[in-house]
C-alpha positions, 0 to 999 in steps of 0.5 A: 454521523454522531458516533464518528463525530464523537470519535473525532472529538475525543482524539481532537482533545490533544490537537486536531492534527496529532493523530494523523501525524502519528499514523503517518510516522507509524506507516512511514517507519513501517514502509521504510523497513519494507523499502530496506528489505526488498532490494537485499532480499533477492541476494540473501535468498540466492546466497541460501540456494534459491532458484528463480522459481523459489525467489518468485515464491518468496516475493509473492508469499507476503502479498498472498498472506496479506490477501488472506489476513487483511480482512481478518485484521480489519474486522478485528479492528472494528470489534476491538479498536484500531490501536491494539491491532496496529500494535499487534501488527507492529510487534509481529512484523518486528518478530518476522524481521528478527527471524529473517535476519537469523535465517540460515535456510531458504525455507526459514526465510520463506516462513519469515516473509509469510509471517510478515504478511500475516501481521501486515494488517496495519495498512488497512487498519491505518486507513480505518483509523483515518476514517475515524478521525477525519470528517467527510470533507477531509477523508480523501486528503487524509488517505493521501498521507498514507500514500505520501508515507509510501513514497517516502518509504520507498525513497529512503528505505533502499538507501538505508538498506544499502548502508546497513548491508554494507555495515553488515558485510564489514562485520561478517558474512554469516546471518545476522551479519552480512546482508542479513544485517539490514533485516536486523536493522528493520526489526529494531526499527519496528520495535522502536515504532511499536514503542512510539505507537504504544505511548503516542497512539490513542484509540480512535473508535468509540466503544459504542461503534465497536459494540455494533461491529461485534454484533454484526461480525457473525458468519463465515469470513468469505461471506463477509468479504463478499458482502463488502464487494456487493455493496452498490457503490463501495463494491465497484470502487473496490474492484477499481482499487484491485484493477489499478493495483494489478496494473501497478504490480504488473508494471513494477515487476517488469520495469527492471527487465524492460529497462535492462533490455531496452535501455541497458540500465543497471540496478543503480539507474533503475533504483534512481528511476524508482526513487524519482517515482517515489518523490513525485508520488509523495508530493502528489499525495502529501501536498497536491491532493490537499489542494485539488480535492477541495476544488474538484472532488473525489470523482474528478480527481480519481478519473483524471488520475486513472486516465493519466495512469493508463496513458503513462502505461501505454507511453512506456510501451511505445517509449523509444527514447529516454525523454519519452520514457521520463515523460511517461514515468512522470505521468505514471507517478502523478496518476498513481498519486491522484487515483489512490486517495480519492478511491479509498476516500469514496469507499470510506465515505459510503461505508458505515462507521462500524464497518470501516475496518472490514471495508478497508481490510477487504480493499487492501486484501484485493490490492494484495491479490493484484500484487500476487497476480500482476507479476505472474501475468506480466512475466508470462506476457513478457516472455510470450508477447514481448517486453512491451506487452505487460505495459499495454496489458496494464494500460488496458486494466487501468482503462477498465477501472476508469470505465467502472468509475465513469459508469458509477460516476453520478453515484460517487460522493464528492465530499472533498469539494467545498462547493458540495458542503454549502 
């Protein structure tokens, strides 16, 4: 693949690891901002008069707008390059958090989260950037860096958010002070991230590849999405990514009420539980994946990850003690950390260079769809079938994803395994 190699050589002139480190820091700062705002958002919305249904809409609108716009930003990054799209998204996110911080009505708060979802295209573009600058045997390990950034963001974000919220409350109660002060802090963080990326982030996609992508991007956007899903190997792997994301979103949405009802855990203990998951995911995707992928390859790591993930969800459903719950949550974090990097790596490996952005955009769009549907399905099951039903249902979705992987197993590339390269 000469065009991909030329892109790697261009970036490598300033150091082989440099672009991945910059992308990691960019996504980490972005996810810290996300982790800061999520714990305080329900309280801010409630202070502005939101009821439970309105709060549900507020939690969903971000993912819904990401679902609509991720393919759009991905295609644009194929045509115009990764760097401008990442910069635009960072600037747009900063603007959305400024609006959020100064909002004095629920609907302005809602508009701010919708705006954040529109400009939340930097994750899929970051995936495409990694595809540009990593050789096939390093692709899945590179994808693990974004997962590690996710884990770290969710560990440090809530702590920083709590600190900023306390500072804001000591300064006053009206936006942008009070709890809204945390959103102001995120806006400043995003602006700093933009400045950092502007000076440090180089373009990864060669001009000749962008020219080919521009010739291909014709026709209706829905048709472009369907064309990606219909790809013989990438399409099923995108469905696997959707199903695993659906299961994860269902678990995340119902874990807090489940812990409160079954174990009488409050917000503090539940936060510790999520931080524990985040640390294990960070270690798995940032360290262990880099050891396991060269030894076993993408198909095996993905299959084991999905198996562990499914078993952990069924384990949560039958947990009667804290010990069994802890074992299940450990398996969940390991499984989640193992399945996402090789899943994204496989999709990237079977996608042409000129369509990496579009492919990653559709993949992350499907993940956003899972984050929209998952909480709603989980809530209905929790009320109608009992507290354990959402976790059993999520386990079934994970097993379905595993079945798809096993069915397509012989066609999946294992470029991360060293023995396949000689």
